[in-house]
N, C-alpha and C positions, 0 to 999 in steps of 0.2 A: 503494497499500499505507502502509495508513494501523497505529502504531503500535498498542502497548494503555495507551488511553485507552477509556474511552466516555463517550459523549453522549446523555442521554435523558431526556425530558421536559421539557420547553421549554415552558412557559408565561406568560399576561401573567396578573399577578395583579390588583386596582387593593389601593393604598398602602392602603382603609382592609379589604379578606380582605386573608385567607393563602391562599385558595382560588380555583383558574382561573376568569375569570368570561366569560361572551359577550359583556355590553352593557359598553363606557369612554365615557364620554364626554372632548371639547373642552375642557379643562385641566384635566383629571384623573390622578394620575399611574397610571401602568400600572409594572412590574414584570416584569422578562423573566427569569425563574428560569429556570436549567439547574441537571440532575442530573452531578455529573463523576464520572467512579471511573477509578483507576489503578492498570490491572490487570497493572499490575508488578512486578518487584520490585525496581525502580530509583526512584531518586526523577526526576523527570520536571517539565522547567520550562513554562508554557505563559502560552500568552498569551487571551482570555474577551474575545472581538466581538463588537456585537447593531450590527446596520447596518438602519434604516426607511430603507424605499425609499411614497414613494407610487404609486398609480394608475397615473401617465405611466413611472418605472422611474426619479424623481432622488429620489436619496438624502438623506433629514431630517433624520437622525439617524448615530450615528457613535458608537457610543463604547467602552470596551474595562479591564479591568482585568488584570491579571499576576500571577503566581504561581509556586509550585510543592510538587506533591501527590506526600506522602512514598511507600513501598511500598503500596499494597493502598489506600488512605484517597481519599474520596471530600470532596466539597464541593459546595455548592447554591447559586453566585454570581447575583449578584440583577444585574440593569444597567435602570434607572428609568431614564422616554422619558412626558415632556408632551402627550398632543398639541395645536397652535395652529388645527387647525381639523379640521371632520367629513369623510368619509370612507372610505378602503378602503387598508391600507394593509398595504406587507407586508414580514414580521421575518427576519431570519438570524444566527442564531449560527454563530460561527466557535467551531472552539476549533485555534492555531495554535502551532507552538513556544515559535517569539516575537514582536513587529513586526516587528523587522529580519529575524528569517528567517517568512517564509510562510507556513511547510508546512506543510498541515492533519494532525495528530495525529487525527484523526476526518472521519466526513462533516459534511456541516453542517447544521442545520436550518433549516424553514422551520417560517414559522404565519402564519393573519390575521386581524387584528385592523376589526373594524368601529366605527368611530367616532360620534357621534353629537352634534346637537347635548343638551343638559339645557334644560329646556321643562318651566317651571313652571305 
């Protein structure tokens, strides 16, 4: 059972654009953006985690930030990742109660990113 936190719209965007992109390149920063809303009448602490795995399932990036949401407040955090090689990568976004208490506040969101070499 999840709390009154909703997570939506997980999208990878490049640092040069604020709109989701389907094309990503090696050594180009990707921002993993999500919309989080506290649908409760209480303050909710949270930890926002992004995990990037390669096609073999190896975790190549794990980052997080923590904070709290006031009642009915929304927040759109972004975590950056810069791929160093081409391939298919799987990104999962988690919202937990805290880093020390990995109680899920919402279902995880998943996306896949295809990263290519930039050819001149």
